[in-house]
C-alpha positions as CSV (number, residue, x, y, z in Angstrom):
1,M,-118.9,40.0,-23.1
2,A,-118.4,39.0,-26.6
3,T,-117.1,35.8,-28.4
4,G,-117.1,34.8,-32.0
5,R,-120.6,33.1,-32.2
6,N,-122.3,34.3,-28.9
7,I,-123.9,30.8,-28.4
8,C,-121.6,29.4,-25.8
9,R,-119.2,31.3,-23.5
10,S,-120.4,34.8,-23.5
11,P,-124.2,33.8,-22.8
12,I,-122.9,32.0,-20.0
13,A,-120.8,34.8,-18.8
14,E,-123.8,37.2,-19.0
15,A,-126.2,34.8,-17.2
16,V,-123.8,34.3,-14.3
17,F,-123.1,38.0,-14.1
18,K,-126.6,39.0,-14.2
19,K,-127.4,36.6,-11.5
20,L,-124.5,37.6,-9.3
21,V,-125.3,41.3,-9.7
22,N,-129.0,40.4,-8.7
23,D,-127.8,38.5,-5.8
24,R,-125.8,41.3,-4.8
25,G,-128.7,43.5,-5.0
26,L,-126.7,45.7,-7.5
27,N,-129.2,45.6,-10.6
28,H,-129.7,49.4,-10.7
29,K,-125.9,49.8,-11.1
30,W,-125.2,47.4,-14.2
31,L,-126.0,47.0,-18.0
32,I,-125.1,43.7,-18.8
33,D,-125.2,41.8,-22.3
34,S,-123.4,39.7,-24.6
35,A,-122.6,39.8,-28.5
36,A,-120.9,38.1,-31.2
37,T,-117.9,39.4,-33.2
38,E,-119.4,37.3,-36.1
39,N,-122.8,37.4,-37.6
40,W,-123.5,33.7,-38.0
41,H,-126.4,32.9,-35.6
42,T,-128.0,36.1,-35.0
43,G,-131.4,35.9,-33.3
44,S,-130.6,32.3,-32.2
45,L,-130.8,31.0,-28.5
46,P,-127.6,29.9,-27.0
47,D,-126.4,26.4,-27.6
48,D,-128.6,23.7,-26.0
49,R,-125.7,22.6,-23.9
50,A,-125.0,26.0,-22.5
51,M,-128.7,26.3,-21.6
52,E,-128.6,23.0,-20.0
53,C,-125.6,23.9,-17.9
54,L,-127.3,27.3,-16.8
55,K,-130.3,25.4,-15.9
56,K,-128.5,22.6,-13.9
57,H,-127.3,25.7,-11.7
58,G,-130.6,27.5,-11.4
59,V,-129.5,30.2,-13.7
60,T,-131.8,31.5,-16.4
61,T,-131.2,33.4,-19.6
62,D,-133.6,34.9,-22.3
63,H,-130.7,35.8,-24.4
64,R,-130.8,36.0,-28.4
65,V,-127.5,36.0,-30.2
66,R,-126.7,39.4,-31.7
67,K,-123.6,41.1,-33.2
68,I,-121.4,43.5,-31.5
69,N,-122.1,47.1,-32.8
70,K,-120.4,50.4,-32.8
71,D,-122.6,51.8,-30.1
72,D,-121.6,49.0,-27.8
73,Y,-118.2,50.6,-27.6
74,R,-119.7,53.8,-26.3
75,K,-122.7,52.4,-24.2
76,F,-120.7,50.1,-22.2
77,D,-117.7,50.9,-19.7
78,V,-115.9,47.4,-20.2
79,I,-116.2,44.8,-23.1
80,F,-114.8,41.3,-22.1
81,G,-113.3,38.8,-24.5
82,M,-112.9,35.1,-23.7
83,D,-109.5,34.7,-25.6
84,E,-106.9,36.1,-27.7
85,D,-108.9,35.9,-31.0
86,N,-111.8,37.7,-29.3
87,M,-109.5,40.5,-28.1
88,S,-108.0,40.9,-31.5
89,D,-111.6,41.0,-33.1
90,L,-112.7,43.5,-30.5
91,E,-109.6,45.7,-31.0
92,R,-110.1,45.7,-34.6
93,M,-113.6,46.5,-34.6
94,A,-113.4,49.3,-32.3
95,P,-114.6,52.6,-33.7
96,K,-112.3,55.5,-33.5
97,G,-113.0,57.5,-30.2
98,A,-114.3,54.4,-28.6
99,T,-114.4,55.1,-24.7
100,T,-115.0,51.3,-23.4
101,S,-112.2,49.4,-21.9
102,L,-111.4,46.0,-23.6
103,K,-110.4,43.4,-21.2
104,R,-110.1,39.5,-21.0
105,L,-112.6,38.2,-18.4
106,G,-110.2,35.5,-17.4
107,E,-108.0,38.6,-15.9
108,Y,-110.4,38.2,-13.0
109,D,-109.8,34.5,-12.5
110,P,-108.4,33.8,-9.0
111,K,-106.9,30.7,-10.4
112,K,-105.0,32.8,-13.1
113,E,-106.7,30.8,-16.0
114,L,-106.5,33.7,-18.5
115,T,-108.4,32.1,-21.4
116,I,-112.0,30.9,-21.3
117,Q,-111.6,27.9,-23.6
118,D,-114.7,27.3,-26.1
119,P,-116.5,24.2,-25.2
120,Y,-118.3,23.9,-28.6
121,Y,-116.6,21.0,-30.0
122,G,-116.5,19.1,-26.6
123,G,-118.9,17.5,-24.4
124,D,-120.9,18.7,-21.3
125,E,-117.8,18.8,-19.2
126,G,-116.5,21.7,-21.1
127,F,-119.4,23.7,-20.5
128,E,-119.2,23.1,-16.7
129,I,-115.6,24.3,-16.6
130,V,-116.7,27.5,-18.6
131,Y,-119.5,28.0,-16.1
132,Q,-117.2,27.7,-12.9
133,Q,-114.6,29.9,-14.7
134,C,-117.2,32.6,-15.4
135,V,-118.4,32.4,-11.9
136,R,-115.0,32.8,-10.7
137,C,-114.2,35.8,-12.9
138,C,-117.4,37.6,-12.7
139,N,-117.2,37.4,-8.9
140,G,-113.6,38.5,-9.1
141,F,-114.3,41.4,-11.5
142,L,-117.6,42.5,-9.0
143,D,-115.2,42.3,-5.8
144,A,-112.7,44.6,-7.6
145,Q,-115.3,47.4,-8.2
């Protein structure tokens, strides 16, 4: 999962995906991580509101912000972006010969909400919307495998 800052949407998606994989007993089949397309918050924890939203749903994370790197394009089968800007950044940053598939996480939303909006400039409700969308999308992706 990748977003610009890696402090809101992608850590929520990462934590949700890890929980769903664990709940399905599939930990041994998945390597899940999230990263930023920018280098603004490297080493930081996710936004407090993201952490609080996850906690409210009984989901934990020990995520620290990191920037996506060239090895990620070889290590992961799929890298998800949250919106059109993320996808443009991911495509631009992809090294020649990259084998990963770039997809929008929203492609797997049964409600067909393609874009996962950045909740950073809003309130707690925006983080809850992101959480619920990530649950739907991650379940949709896992069901498609």
